[in-house]
C-alpha positions as CSV (number, residue, x, y, z in Angstrom):
1,M,-22.7,-82.6,-59.3
2,V,-24.9,-79.9,-60.7
3,V,-27.7,-78.7,-58.3
4,T,-30.6,-77.2,-60.2
5,G,-33.1,-74.7,-58.8
6,S,-35.9,-77.1,-58.7
7,F,-33.9,-79.3,-56.2
8,W,-33.6,-76.5,-53.8
9,K,-37.3,-75.7,-54.0
10,T,-38.1,-79.2,-53.3
11,L,-35.8,-79.5,-50.3
12,A,-37.3,-76.2,-48.9
13,S,-40.8,-77.7,-49.1
14,L,-39.8,-80.9,-47.3
15,L,-38.2,-78.9,-44.5
16,M,-41.4,-76.8,-44.2
17,V,-43.6,-79.9,-44.0
18,A,-41.3,-81.4,-41.2
19,L,-41.4,-78.3,-39.2
20,L,-45.3,-78.0,-39.2
21,L,-45.6,-81.7,-38.3
22,S,-43.2,-81.4,-35.3
23,A,-45.1,-78.3,-34.1
24,C,-48.4,-80.2,-34.1
25,G,-47.0,-83.2,-32.3
26,S,-45.6,-81.1,-29.4
27,K,-48.9,-79.5,-28.8
28,R,-50.7,-82.8,-28.5
29,L,-48.0,-84.2,-26.1
30,S,-48.1,-81.2,-23.7
31,S,-51.9,-81.3,-23.2
32,A,-52.1,-84.3,-21.0
33,P,-49.6,-83.3,-18.3
34,V,-51.3,-79.9,-17.8
35,D,-54.5,-81.6,-17.1
36,D,-53.0,-84.1,-14.6
37,R,-51.3,-81.3,-12.7
38,G,-54.5,-79.4,-12.4
39,S,-56.3,-82.3,-10.7
40,V,-53.7,-83.0,-8.0
41,P,-54.5,-79.9,-5.7
42,S,-58.1,-80.5,-5.7
43,V,-57.6,-84.1,-4.3
44,R,-55.4,-83.0,-1.6
45,A,-57.7,-80.2,-0.5
46,A,-60.5,-82.5,-0.2
47,S,-58.5,-84.9,1.9
48,V,-57.4,-82.0,4.3
49,Q,-61.1,-81.0,4.7
50,I,-62.3,-84.4,5.3
51,G,-59.4,-85.1,7.9
52,G,-60.5,-81.6,9.7
53,T,-64.2,-82.8,9.9
54,N,-63.2,-86.2,11.5
55,T,-61.3,-84.5,14.4
56,K,-63.2,-85.3,17.5
57,P,-63.2,-82.4,20.2
58,L,-62.1,-83.2,23.6
59,P,-64.9,-83.5,26.3
60,G,-65.9,-80.2,27.6
61,H,-64.1,-78.0,25.1
62,E,-67.1,-75.7,25.1
63,N,-66.4,-74.6,28.6
64,A,-62.8,-73.8,28.2
65,G,-61.9,-70.5,30.1
66,K,-65.2,-70.3,31.9
67,P,-65.2,-69.8,35.7
68,G,-65.5,-73.1,37.6
69,Y,-63.9,-75.1,34.8
70,Y,-60.3,-76.4,34.5
71,T,-58.3,-77.4,31.3
72,V,-56.2,-80.5,31.9
73,K,-52.5,-80.1,31.3
74,S,-50.1,-82.7,30.1
75,G,-49.2,-85.3,32.8
76,E,-51.9,-84.0,35.3
77,T,-53.8,-86.5,37.5
78,L,-57.3,-85.8,39.1
79,I,-55.5,-85.7,42.5
80,R,-53.3,-82.9,41.2
81,I,-56.2,-81.0,39.7
82,G,-58.1,-81.4,43.1
83,L,-55.1,-79.8,44.8
84,E,-54.8,-77.0,42.4
85,S,-58.5,-76.1,42.4
86,G,-59.1,-76.7,46.1
87,Q,-61.5,-79.6,45.6
88,N,-61.9,-83.2,46.4
89,W,-60.9,-85.3,43.5
90,K,-63.8,-87.6,44.1
91,D,-66.2,-84.7,43.8
92,I,-64.5,-83.7,40.6
93,A,-64.9,-87.2,39.1
94,R,-68.6,-87.1,40.2
95,W,-69.4,-83.7,38.7
96,N,-67.9,-84.7,35.3
97,N,-69.4,-88.3,35.2
98,L,-66.0,-90.0,35.0
99,D,-66.2,-93.7,35.1
100,N,-62.5,-94.0,35.3
101,P,-60.8,-91.1,37.1
102,N,-57.5,-92.2,35.6
103,Q,-58.4,-91.6,32.1
104,I,-58.4,-87.9,31.4
105,E,-56.7,-86.2,28.5
106,S,-54.5,-83.2,28.0
107,G,-56.8,-80.4,26.8
108,Q,-59.9,-81.8,28.3
109,V,-62.0,-79.3,30.2
110,L,-63.4,-80.4,33.6
111,R,-65.9,-78.8,36.0
112,V,-64.1,-78.1,39.3
113,A,-67.0,-76.3,41.0
114,P,-70.3,-77.8,42.2
115,P,-73.0,-77.9,39.7
116,P,-76.1,-75.9,40.7
117,N,-78.2,-77.4,43.5
118,Q,-75.6,-80.0,44.3
119,T,-73.6,-80.4,47.5
120,V,-69.8,-81.1,47.9
121,G,-69.0,-84.6,49.0
122,A,-71.5,-87.4,48.0
123,G,-73.2,-89.1,50.9
124,T,-71.4,-86.9,53.4
125,P,-71.9,-83.4,54.9
126,A,-70.7,-80.6,52.7
127,H,-67.1,-79.6,53.5
128,S,-68.2,-76.0,54.2
129,E,-69.9,-77.4,57.2
130,V,-66.5,-78.3,58.9
131,V,-66.4,-75.2,61.2
132,T,-63.6,-75.1,63.8
133,R,-64.0,-73.5,67.3
134,P,-61.6,-72.9,70.1
135,I,-60.6,-76.0,72.1
136,G,-62.8,-76.3,75.1
137,S,-65.8,-74.6,73.6
138,S,-69.2,-76.2,74.5
139,A,-71.1,-74.6,71.8
140,P,-73.1,-77.2,69.8
141,E,-72.2,-78.0,66.1
142,P,-73.9,-75.8,63.7
143,A,-77.0,-77.2,61.8
144,P,-76.4,-77.9,58.0
145,A,-77.3,-74.8,55.9
146,P,-80.4,-75.2,53.6
147,A,-79.5,-76.5,50.1
148,A,-81.0,-73.6,48.2
149,A,-79.7,-70.6,50.3
150,K,-79.9,-67.1,49.0
151,P,-76.7,-65.6,47.6
152,S,-76.2,-63.0,50.3
153,P,-76.6,-65.3,53.4
154,A,-74.6,-67.9,51.6
155,A,-71.6,-65.5,51.1
156,E,-71.9,-64.4,54.6
157,T,-71.7,-67.9,55.9
158,A,-68.8,-68.7,53.8
159,A,-67.0,-65.7,55.2
160,V,-67.8,-66.7,58.8
161,A,-66.5,-70.2,58.0
162,E,-63.3,-68.9,56.5
163,E,-62.6,-66.6,59.6
164,S,-63.5,-69.3,62.1
165,V,-60.5,-71.8,61.1
166,S,-58.3,-72.1,64.0
167,W,-54.7,-73.0,63.0
168,S,-51.8,-74.7,64.9
169,W,-48.5,-76.1,63.8
170,P,-48.4,-79.5,62.3
171,T,-45.2,-80.4,63.9
172,K,-42.7,-78.8,66.4
173,G,-39.5,-79.0,64.3
174,P,-37.6,-76.1,62.8
175,V,-38.4,-74.4,59.6
176,L,-35.8,-75.5,57.0
177,N,-37.2,-73.8,53.9
178,G,-39.8,-70.9,53.9
179,F,-42.5,-70.2,51.4
180,D,-41.7,-69.2,47.9
181,E,-44.5,-68.9,45.3
182,V,-42.4,-70.5,42.6
183,K,-39.7,-72.6,44.2
184,N,-41.4,-73.9,47.4
185,K,-45.3,-73.7,47.7
186,G,-45.2,-74.3,51.4
187,L,-42.9,-74.7,54.5
188,D,-40.4,-77.5,54.9
189,I,-40.2,-78.4,58.6
190,G,-37.4,-80.6,60.0
191,G,-37.7,-83.5,62.4
192,S,-36.9,-87.2,62.9
193,A,-38.4,-90.2,61.3
194,G,-41.5,-91.2,62.9
195,E,-42.3,-88.0,64.6
196,P,-46.0,-87.2,64.8
197,V,-47.5,-85.1,62.0
198,L,-50.7,-83.4,63.3
199,A,-53.7,-81.7,61.6
200,A,-53.2,-78.0,61.5
201,A,-57.1,-77.5,61.7
202,D,-60.3,-79.4,61.9
203,G,-61.3,-80.8,58.5
204,R,-61.9,-83.9,56.4
205,V,-59.4,-86.1,54.6
206,V,-59.8,-85.6,50.8
207,Y,-56.7,-87.7,49.9
208,A,-54.4,-90.1,51.6
209,G,-51.8,-91.8,49.4
210,S,-48.6,-91.6,47.2
211,G,-50.2,-90.8,43.7
212,L,-49.0,-87.3,43.5
213,R,-45.3,-87.1,42.1
214,G,-42.9,-85.1,44.3
215,Y,-45.0,-85.3,47.4
216,G,-44.3,-89.0,48.6
217,N,-46.9,-90.3,51.1
218,L,-49.3,-87.4,51.2
219,V,-52.5,-86.4,53.3
220,I,-54.7,-83.6,52.0
221,L,-57.3,-82.1,54.5
222,K,-60.1,-79.8,53.4
223,H,-61.2,-77.3,56.0
224,N,-64.1,-75.6,54.3
225,N,-64.8,-74.2,50.8
226,T,-61.7,-72.0,51.0
227,Y,-58.8,-73.8,52.6
228,L,-56.9,-77.0,52.0
229,T,-53.7,-78.2,53.8
230,A,-51.3,-80.7,52.5
231,Y,-48.8,-82.8,54.6
232,A,-46.1,-84.4,52.3
233,H,-43.1,-86.9,52.6
234,N,-44.6,-88.9,55.4
235,Q,-43.1,-92.2,56.4
236,S,-46.7,-93.7,57.2
237,L,-50.2,-92.4,56.9
238,L,-52.7,-92.9,59.8
239,V,-56.0,-91.7,58.2
240,K,-58.2,-92.6,55.4
241,E,-60.1,-90.6,52.8
242,D,-63.4,-89.0,54.0
243,Q,-62.3,-89.3,57.7
244,V,-63.3,-86.4,59.8
245,I,-60.2,-85.0,61.7
246,K,-59.9,-82.6,64.6
247,R,-57.1,-80.0,65.0
248,G,-54.0,-81.5,66.7
249,Q,-55.0,-85.2,65.7
250,K,-52.0,-87.3,64.7
251,I,-52.5,-88.0,61.0
252,A,-49.1,-89.3,59.8
253,E,-45.5,-90.0,60.8
254,M,-42.8,-87.9,59.5
255,G,-40.5,-89.5,56.9
256,S,-38.4,-88.9,53.7
257,S,-40.7,-90.4,51.0
258,D,-39.8,-88.7,47.7
259,A,-37.6,-86.3,49.5
260,D,-33.8,-85.9,50.1
261,R,-34.1,-86.0,53.8
262,V,-36.5,-86.4,56.7
263,K,-39.0,-83.5,56.8
264,L,-42.5,-82.5,56.5
265,H,-43.6,-80.4,53.6
266,F,-46.7,-78.5,54.6
267,E,-48.9,-76.4,52.4
268,V,-51.9,-74.0,52.9
269,R,-54.0,-73.6,49.8
270,R,-56.7,-70.8,49.6
271,Q,-59.2,-71.8,46.8
272,G,-56.4,-73.9,45.3
273,K,-53.7,-71.2,45.4
274,P,-50.7,-71.8,47.5
275,V,-50.4,-69.3,50.3
276,D,-47.7,-68.7,52.9
277,P,-48.5,-71.0,55.9
278,S,-46.6,-68.7,58.3
279,K,-49.3,-66.1,57.9
280,F,-51.9,-68.4,59.2
281,L,-50.0,-70.3,61.9
282,P,-49.6,-68.9,65.5
283,A,-46.2,-67.3,66.5
284,R,-44.0,-69.7,68.3
């Protein structure tokens, strides 16, 4: 077969046309995927932004870190927060307008100090008015302080109230475990089941129940604006919330509720912070 020059020229022309058509087709096909890929990031960014604007801040978030406010931690109850802040849990519920004290959220910020011009303890005398005196004293009870006291006299009165607390041992048993700021926030005192547990100072019952994990049947007394005492692991409780108590009064019977043995776990808290009870109790 003889191949002429015109044949090769024709074949070359056909190949050139095919290459040109292929190049044009590939450009048209690639344009659509580029446009689609460019639109995806903008949709996702919009949804992230919308999701962020719909996040509802927790109540009180604007007060986080301010004096007199407390940020709720996971698993905490209002009773626990009252113990940690040195306040009556009922007062905290009232100050924060909590309809259901059991419904608080981790990260929520609560007021744990009285609002301006409000007393502590609704419908009852302020806890700071519980001032102890030596047994046998015939001095009359102090009159309630004016609601709007000047800063200097108020601070002076608070200092006097703190110094006037008269302490006694809550039970006569031996000390099993001493105070440790991390491991043991009070004293563990031994004894037998049913043995009397006595108030260590005059005060008012701010909690009586078993709602605080690790404490069993618990009584918490508030003595003034500075001090709380806690009496844990009791067999039975003999007082009710808001009841006024005198030093040496029987408030519970020793037991082993939520404990590995019969004992009284006794705490002293200064403005909510655990302190060594042995520094306040008289020498035996």
